[in-house]
Structures are given as structure tokens and as C-alpha cells.
Backbone as CSV, one residue per row, in Angstrom:
resi,resn,N_x,N_y,N_z,CA_x,CA_y,CA_z,C_x,C_y,C_z
1,UNK,-27.354,-0.056,-12.229,-25.978,-0.148,-12.714,-25.019,-0.138,-11.518
2,UNK,-24.024,-0.988,-11.560,-23.041,-1.079,-10.479,-22.186,0.184,-10.431
3,UNK,-21.721,0.504,-9.240,-20.868,1.668,-9.036,-19.496,1.416,-9.655
4,UNK,-18.934,2.418,-10.321,-17.592,2.323,-10.880,-16.589,2.723,-9.810
5,UNK,-15.555,1.909,-9.639,-14.536,2.174,-8.621,-13.155,2.171,-9.252
6,UNK,-12.272,2.967,-8.707,-10.849,2.874,-9.016,-10.195,2.392,-7.732
7,UNK,-9.515,1.247,-7.823,-8.882,0.671,-6.643,-7.415,0.396,-6.944
8,UNK,-6.530,0.819,-6.055,-5.110,0.542,-6.284,-4.825,-0.958,-6.223
9,UNK,-3.967,-1.417,-7.121,-3.482,-2.790,-7.106,-1.958,-2.701,-7.093
10,UNK,-1.346,-3.112,-5.998,0.075,-2.921,-5.767,0.838,-4.233,-5.931
11,UNK,1.970,-4.191,-6.627,2.825,-5.356,-6.829,4.109,-5.158,-6.028
12,UNK,4.386,-6.088,-5.106,5.483,-5.930,-4.163,6.730,-6.749,-4.490
13,UNK,6.822,-7.346,-5.661,8.045,-8.022,-6.075,8.551,-9.053,-5.074
14,UNK,7.648,-9.861,-4.534,8.039,-10.915,-3.607,7.944,-10.547,-2.141
15,UNK,7.502,-9.324,-1.821,7.449,-8.874,-0.422,6.028,-8.533,0.032
16,UNK,5.022,-9.072,-0.636,3.631,-8.714,-0.361,3.209,-9.055,1.064
17,UNK,3.489,-10.256,1.518,3.068,-10.647,2.864,3.733,-9.760,3.916
18,UNK,5.000,-9.454,3.735,5.719,-8.542,4.634,5.072,-7.162,4.621
19,UNK,4.702,-6.691,3.430,4.071,-5.372,3.305,2.725,-5.336,4.023
20,UNK,1.923,-6.368,3.856,0.613,-6.398,4.518,0.782,-6.365,6.027
21,UNK,1.715,-7.138,6.554,1.977,-7.115,8.004,2.387,-5.713,8.454
22,UNK,3.233,-5.063,7.668,3.681,-3.704,7.982,2.502,-2.738,8.003
23,UNK,1.637,-2.779,6.988,0.507,-1.856,6.920,-0.534,-2.160,8.001
24,UNK,-0.654,-3.405,8.397,-1.558,-3.735,9.506,-1.091,-3.030,10.768
25,UNK,0.215,-3.061,11.038,0.759,-2.427,12.235,0.809,-0.903,12.106
26,UNK,1.200,-0.411,10.932,1.425,1.032,10.758,0.137,1.829,10.620
27,UNK,-0.844,1.310,9.880,-2.037,2.112,9.590,-3.340,1.365,9.840
28,UNK,-3.263,0.248,10.549,-4.487,-0.474,10.904,-5.163,-1.171,9.743
29,UNK,-4.405,-1.553,8.719,-4.987,-2.271,7.578,-5.603,-3.584,8.058
30,UNK,-6.724,-3.943,7.450,-7.419,-5.186,7.784,-7.388,-6.114,6.580
31,UNK,-6.743,-7.268,6.740,-6.650,-8.236,5.663,-8.031,-8.797,5.360
32,UNK,-8.431,-8.747,4.094,-9.719,-9.277,3.658,-9.572,-10.695,3.125
33,UNK,-8.555,-10.914,2.303,-8.309,-12.252,1.760,-6.893,-12.336,1.235
34,UNK,-6.403,-13.569,1.179,-5.070,-13.822,0.621,-5.093,-15.182,-0.069
35,UNK,-4.522,-15.243,-1.270,-4.417,-16.498,-2.016,-2.977,-16.620,-2.505
36,UNK,-2.388,-17.739,-2.231,-1.021,-18.000,-2.664,-1.046,-18.694,-4.035
37,UNK,0.072,-18.594,-4.757,0.140,-19.218,-6.082,-0.179,-20.699,-6.015
38,UNK,0.270,-21.389,-4.982,0.016,-22.832,-4.877,-1.460,-23.145,-4.676
39,UNK,-2.266,-22.153,-4.296,-3.694,-22.349,-4.070,-4.549,-22.033,-5.298
40,UNK,-3.926,-21.636,-6.384,-4.666,-21.280,-7.588,-5.435,-22.485,-8.117
41,UNK,-6.711,-22.285,-8.494,-7.487,-23.403,-9.033,-7.063,-23.794,-10.452
42,UNK,-6.243,-22.960,-11.100,-5.769,-23.251,-12.454,-4.258,-23.050,-12.524
43,UNK,-3.586,-23.738,-13.428,-2.147,-23.510,-13.604,-1.917,-22.139,-14.236
44,UNK,-0.680,-21.637,-14.152,-0.392,-20.352,-14.810,-0.700,-20.427,-16.304
45,UNK,-1.086,-19.302,-16.909,-1.356,-19.295,-18.350,-0.098,-19.640,-19.144
46,UNK,-0.276,-20.139,-20.379,0.887,-20.469,-21.218,1.816,-19.264,-21.348
47,UNK,3.097,-19.516,-21.208,4.089,-18.456,-21.329,4.439,-17.783,-20.016
48,UNK,3.643,-17.983,-18.983,3.925,-17.373,-17.681,4.730,-18.357,-16.846
49,UNK,5.923,-17.944,-16.456,6.800,-18.797,-15.663,7.087,-18.088,-14.348
50,UNK,6.722,-18.743,-13.253,7.001,-18.195,-11.930,8.387,-18.634,-11.469
51,UNK,9.057,-17.793,-10.698,10.354,-18.204,-10.163,10.217,-19.456,-9.282
52,UNK,11.260,-20.218,-9.210,11.309,-21.412,-8.367,10.989,-21.019,-6.918
53,UNK,10.132,-21.797,-6.292,9.807,-21.558,-4.888,8.732,-20.517,-4.641
54,UNK,8.031,-20.050,-5.678,7.029,-19.005,-5.494,5.652,-19.545,-5.134
55,UNK,5.515,-20.823,-4.863,4.223,-21.379,-4.481,3.645,-20.721,-3.242
56,UNK,4.496,-20.313,-2.309,4.060,-19.662,-1.066,3.838,-18.164,-1.242
57,UNK,4.277,-17.615,-2.344,4.123,-16.170,-2.569,2.659,-15.824,-2.816
58,UNK,2.336,-14.543,-2.642,0.953,-14.068,-2.731,0.572,-13.802,-4.185
59,UNK,-0.411,-14.565,-4.661,-0.962,-14.368,-5.999,-1.925,-13.185,-5.988
60,UNK,-2.766,-13.120,-4.950,-3.719,-12.018,-4.813,-4.084,-11.852,-3.342
61,UNK,-4.159,-10.614,-2.924,-4.621,-10.294,-1.572,-5.412,-8.999,-1.641
62,UNK,-6.255,-8.810,-0.671,-6.940,-7.526,-0.544,-6.973,-7.162,0.934
63,UNK,-6.815,-5.860,1.186,-6.901,-5.363,2.546,-7.577,-4.000,2.525
64,UNK,-8.170,-3.663,3.669,-8.878,-2.388,3.782,-8.130,-1.464,4.727
65,UNK,-8.116,-0.206,4.368,-7.655,0.873,5.238,-8.861,1.792,5.355
66,UNK,-9.457,1.814,6.551,-10.745,2.481,6.760,-11.746,1.839,5.794
67,UNK,-12.384,2.619,4.929,-13.358,2.073,3.985,-12.768,1.846,2.592
68,UNK,-11.453,1.899,2.469,-10.791,1.811,1.175,-10.173,0.440,0.953
69,UNK,-10.515,-0.187,-0.169,-9.970,-1.488,-0.514,-8.703,-1.307,-1.348
70,UNK,-7.648,-2.015,-0.950,-6.393,-2.033,-1.694,-6.103,-3.482,-2.024
71,UNK,-5.764,-3.748,-3.267,-5.415,-5.100,-3.680,-3.905,-5.172,-3.870
72,UNK,-3.349,-6.387,-3.694,-1.899,-6.521,-3.745,-1.505,-7.921,-4.190
73,UNK,-0.262,-8.028,-4.624,0.289,-9.293,-5.082,1.804,-9.230,-4.979
74,UNK,2.436,-10.404,-5.011,3.882,-10.443,-5.145,4.282,-10.193,-6.588
75,UNK,3.333,-10.269,-7.512,3.642,-10.173,-8.932,4.130,-11.516,-9.420
76,UNK,4.892,-11.494,-10.484,5.395,-12.746,-11.057,6.898,-12.867,-10.932
77,UNK,7.525,-11.975,-10.169,8.971,-12.016,-9.958,9.421,-10.779,-9.199
78,UNK,10.636,-10.829,-8.687,11.168,-9.727,-7.880,11.207,-8.406,-8.648
79,UNK,11.314,-8.468,-9.981,11.378,-7.237,-10.776,10.047,-6.495,-10.821
80,UNK,8.970,-7.116,-10.326,7.654,-6.472,-10.361,7.472,-5.408,-9.276
81,UNK,8.373,-5.304,-8.321,8.269,-4.270,-7.293,8.645,-2.909,-7.866
82,UNK,8.324,-1.864,-7.174,8.668,-0.508,-7.601,7.424,0.302,-7.854
83,UNK,7.382,1.482,-7.281,6.183,2.313,-7.347,6.573,3.715,-7.791
84,UNK,6.864,3.867,-9.055,7.261,5.168,-9.578,6.072,5.889,-10.191
85,UNK,6.017,7.196,-9.998,5.023,8.007,-10.681,3.716,8.216,-9.947
86,UNK,3.585,7.736,-8.720,2.362,7.996,-7.956,2.630,7.814,-6.467
87,UNK,1.718,8.314,-5.659,1.734,8.127,-4.208,0.311,7.871,-3.756
88,UNK,0.163,7.206,-2.634,-1.138,7.066,-2.006,-1.296,8.232,-1.035
89,UNK,-2.439,8.883,-1.075,-2.721,10.008,-0.183,-3.601,9.512,0.956
90,UNK,-3.156,9.739,2.172,-3.855,9.288,3.359,-4.325,10.512,4.139
91,UNK,-5.637,10.751,4.146,-6.218,11.909,4.830,-6.680,11.484,6.219
92,UNK,-6.235,12.204,7.229,-6.528,11.873,8.619,-7.235,13.032,9.305
93,UNK,-7.944,12.750,10.407,-8.782,13.776,11.029,-8.054,14.803,11.886
94,UNK,-6.840,14.459,12.386,-6.158,15.424,13.262,-4.644,15.202,13.221
95,UNK,-3.920,16.159,13.815,-2.466,16.127,13.762,-1.873,14.952,14.536
96,UNK,-2.475,14.549,15.641,-1.963,13.412,16.410,-2.017,12.129,15.574
97,UNK,-3.127,11.921,14.880,-3.261,10.743,14.015,-2.260,10.812,12.868
98,UNK,-2.085,11.994,12.286,-1.130,12.155,11.184,0.293,11.862,11.656
99,UNK,0.666,12.362,12.812,2.017,12.129,13.342,2.251,10.649,13.603
100,UNK,1.273,9.977,14.190,1.402,8.543,14.492,1.598,7.733,13.210
101,UNK,0.756,7.978,12.217,0.827,7.233,10.954,2.102,7.584,10.195
102,UNK,2.459,8.853,10.155,3.656,9.289,9.436,4.896,8.616,10.021
103,UNK,4.990,8.590,11.338,6.122,7.954,12.010,6.165,6.467,11.703
104,UNK,5.018,5.802,11.770,4.964,4.364,11.506,5.321,4.044,10.060
105,UNK,4.760,4.782,9.101,5.027,4.510,7.690,6.473,4.826,7.297
106,UNK,7.090,5.795,7.956,8.445,6.188,7.577,9.521,5.268,8.158
107,UNK,9.154,4.356,9.071,10.134,3.436,9.653,10.777,2.592,8.549
108,UNK,12.080,2.741,8.394,12.800,2.001,7.359,12.707,2.630,5.986
109,UNK,11.966,3.713,5.871,11.791,4.397,4.591,12.551,5.705,4.544
110,UNK,12.048,6.640,3.750,12.721,7.928,3.573,11.692,9.046,3.577
111,UNK,11.893,10.023,4.440,11.008,11.182,4.503,11.409,12.168,3.413
112,UNK,10.450,12.528,2.565,10.691,13.522,1.522,10.382,14.921,2.017
113,UNK,9.293,15.059,2.780,8.887,16.331,3.376,8.349,16.024,4.765
114,UNK,9.033,16.478,5.803,8.518,16.244,7.159,7.141,16.886,7.314
115,UNK,6.386,16.399,8.257,5.065,16.988,8.515,5.217,18.476,8.809
116,UNK,4.403,19.276,8.117,4.482,20.728,8.258,3.135,21.351,7.924
117,UNK,2.952,22.595,8.310,1.736,23.334,7.985,1.847,23.843,6.552
118,UNK,0.765,23.727,5.790,0.707,24.248,4.435,-0.565,25.089,4.300
119,UNK,-0.744,25.752,3.182,-1.962,26.539,3.008,-3.203,25.659,2.879
120,UNK,-3.028,24.393,2.478,-4.178,23.510,2.312,-4.410,22.580,3.502
121,UNK,-3.453,22.512,4.413,-3.586,21.590,5.542,-2.775,22.087,6.735
122,UNK,-3.295,21.896,7.930,-2.502,22.253,9.113,-1.343,21.277,9.349
123,UNK,-1.337,20.156,8.609,-0.306,19.144,8.820,-0.218,18.263,7.574
124,UNK,0.895,18.356,6.839,1.074,17.607,5.606,2.527,17.155,5.512
125,UNK,2.760,15.924,5.044,4.113,15.437,4.818,4.125,14.348,3.770
126,UNK,5.308,14.078,3.220,5.466,13.058,2.183,6.627,12.135,2.554
127,UNK,6.446,10.851,2.234,7.491,9.878,2.522,7.410,8.731,1.536
128,UNK,8.478,7.974,1.486,8.512,6.718,0.750,8.772,5.643,1.784
129,UNK,7.889,4.643,1.860,8.052,3.613,2.884,9.137,2.610,2.481
130,UNK,9.404,1.652,3.333,10.495,0.701,3.101,10.274,-0.215,1.909
131,UNK,9.075,-0.196,1.331,8.786,-0.983,0.133,8.888,-0.146,-1.142
132,UNK,9.203,1.149,-0.980,9.314,2.042,-2.123,8.007,2.698,-2.514
133,UNK,6.966,2.536,-1.685,5.654,3.118,-1.968,5.576,4.531,-1.393
134,UNK,5.199,5.486,-2.231,5.078,6.872,-1.798,3.762,7.121,-1.082
135,UNK,3.819,7.925,-0.015,2.645,8.308,0.769,2.638,9.812,0.970
136,UNK,1.469,10.391,0.881,1.240,11.778,1.266,0.261,11.718,2.433
137,UNK,0.687,12.209,3.588,-0.138,12.178,4.797,-0.613,13.596,5.045
138,UNK,-1.902,13.756,5.207,-2.472,15.092,5.377,-3.605,15.081,6.384
139,UNK,-3.756,16.203,7.059,-4.913,16.412,7.930,-5.947,17.162,7.109
140,UNK,-7.147,16.672,7.134,-8.228,17.254,6.342,-8.533,18.668,6.853
141,UNK,-8.670,19.597,5.927,-9.082,20.971,6.249,-10.118,21.408,5.241
142,UNK,-10.553,22.646,5.320,-11.593,23.103,4.391,-11.123,23.133,2.946
143,UNK,-9.797,23.115,2.704,-9.276,23.122,1.345,-9.193,21.720,0.758
144,UNK,-9.186,20.716,1.599,-9.019,19.331,1.144,-10.366,18.752,0.707
145,UNK,-10.394,18.175,-0.465,-11.638,17.560,-0.958,-11.348,16.211,-1.546
């Protein structure tokens, strides 16, 4: 039987390619594949209307951060962006790595909790990046699982 996985699929409301470039620089994301709407082997399903000029937009992409696969798209319009109700948690091996990633991800975004010591981690912080995606950056400790 195949392994069951839960993988995030993020919709960037027309900013997917920009987001992938940002994550490549900020956290070392590795692009696995990208397909634009104009490259689709089939036309959009009945009732689905893409905005004018979206042929170059990203229909589907996947990228890896360490061993984790993240899928992404521009969605079907600018209104598809927005990441309410969840954050991605990024666990790192030491404080230097956490500081580097936290600084990179927070560029153009908003820090909710600066990196600080907590009972579960020697270094933990929360931010929302410039795309509105929430991140929790933590250094792994004996409490983290």
C-alpha cells in the first residue's frame, strides 16, 4: 500500500512565480516542476474562466524545502491569494540557521513574534511573509516532535 501524505498546496493569487523565486533565495527551495496555463494539455473545464492574460501564470508547480514537497499555483484569479487560519512550521537545527531564515522570510513581511527563547525551543519566532503566508521558525529541541 502506498504511503499516505499530507502536502501543502498554496494558491498565490497571481504571484506564484515571484513566491517561488523568493523561497528559493530565502530558504533554499528547489523547484521540481512548473506548468503554465498555456501549457495545459486540455482546455479549462466548462464554467472555469481565467482572467485575460493568464496564459503565462502558473497552473501547477512543485518545490522542495529539504525533504518536504510543497505544491503551488497562481489559482484562477487574484482573489485566490490569502493564507488565513494556518502557518507553515519550519524546524531548523540551530539558532544561526533560524536567524538566517527568519530574516530572509520576514523581508517585506511582518514579524508577529521576534525570535526568542521559549520552554519548547531555544529559538522560536513567528512572521507573515510578503505573500501573506504565516511561518513559525523554530530550533529543534527535546520538546519538539
